[in-house]
N, C-alpha and C positions, 0 to 999 in steps of 0.2 A: 503494499499500499504506499503510495508517494506521500511525502510529507506536506504539510500545508505551505501555502505561500508565505505565511508569517514565519514559520519555523525555518524554512529555507533562507529567507532575508536575513534572519538573526544569525544563522550559521555563517553566511557569506560576509556579514559585516565584521567578522573576526579576521578576514583576509585583508591585509594592508595592501592598498593598491595606489599607484600613481594616478594622477589626474591629467587627462588630455582634453584638447579641444580639437575636434576633427573637422577640417574645413574643405570646402569645395566651392565651385562656381555654380550659380543657379542657371536656369535655362536662358536668362538674359545676361550672362556672364557677370553678374553681381556676386560679391562674397557672401557665403552662407557657412554656418558652423553650428556645432552642438557640443556640449561637455560630455565626454565619454570616459567612464571608467573601465568598461568592458573592452579592453584593448590588449593585444598580446603579439609576441613574435610567434611565427609558425616554422620558419625554415630559414637556415643560413644559405643553402645552396638549392635553389635560388633564394635570394633574400626576400621573405614574404612575412607580411603582418596581417593582423585582422582586427577590424573594429566591429562591434555589434551596435546597430542603430535601431532604436525603438520604431516599430512600424507606424506609431501614432504621432511621431515627431514631425513638425512642419517641414523639416528639411530632409526627411526620409527619401523621398523620390529623387532629389538631386544626387545622392549617393549611388542609387540603383541605376539611374539613367546616365550618369556622368562617366567619364573615361579616367579621371584622376581625382585624387584627394591627398590632403596633407594632414599629418598627425603633429600637433603641436604639444609637446610634453611640458606642462607647466612647472614653473619655478615656485619656490615657497612664497614669494611676494605676490603671486598671481591669484590668490583666493578670490579677489573681486572679478577677475576674468572668468574664472570657473563659474561663479554664481551668475554672472551676466549671461553666459552662453548656456546655462542650465534653465534660464527663465523663459518666459513667453514673449519677451521683448521682440518686437518686429525687426528693429535694426540692432542686432547684437553688436555690430562693429562700430556703432556710434561711440567715438571716444576711445576706441581700442586701436592702437597703432598697429599697422601691418604692412607688409610689402608682398609683392607677387613672387611666388616661387617659380621654379623652371617650368612647371606645367601651368602656371597661372593661379594655382590654388594659394589662398592667403596664408602667410606665415606671421604669427603674432609677435610683436616686439617683446623682447625679454624672456622668451620661452627658453627652457632648459635644453631642449632638443627639437629639431624639425626632421620629420621623415616624410618624404614626398614619394607618392605611389601612383602606380597605373593599375586600375582595376582589372583583375584577372579572373575572380570567381565571385559569384554572389549565391548564397545559400539561404534557405529558410531556417529560422532558428526560433521557433515558438512565436512569442510576441515581438521578436526582433529580427532583423535581417543581418547575416553575417557577410561582411564585405572584406574580401581578401585582396590585398594589393601587393604588387611587386615593387620593392623599393628601388627607386631610381636616383635618389639624392638624399643625403643626410647632412646635418650640421648640429655641432653641440657647443654648449657654453659650460663655464665652470661656476656652478651655483647649486644650492640645495633644492631638492624636488619638493613639490606640494604632494602631501599624501592624504589618503582617506582611510579611516578606520572607525568601526563602530558607529557609522552614521554621521560622522563629522570629519572636519578637516584636522589633520595631525602634522606635527613637525618633527623632523629627525633632529636629535641632538648630537 
């Protein structure tokens, strides 16, 4: 018998995860993005990552219809960015500095790392869609990560 949604959520909250904002261009080539903690590496050869996008998210179809996306791994000082991209704000980029990556996907200023990807697979995953990307470009900075633990933001000491 499967566990309840609440039991599952409590168990998963014990897993410390980094916070990412996954970005893409919408159908009109405007920047779009969403906060995602369900992100993971998949393979080194070839270099693959995955991000799970809630099917109810306003930006969902941009990821399933698009050819590229970027993963912005957030730095400790970017909690406000995580909250902004997790909100229902229509223009999540208002006040958030960014530049275009190699594929045009937005790269947020101050992120700990950028991973730019070409979409290679899309899989159903319950109430989410699993988007797998082949990594085409990366960039890293030397700062501390923003972490999520037990339903809240956490800092590494």
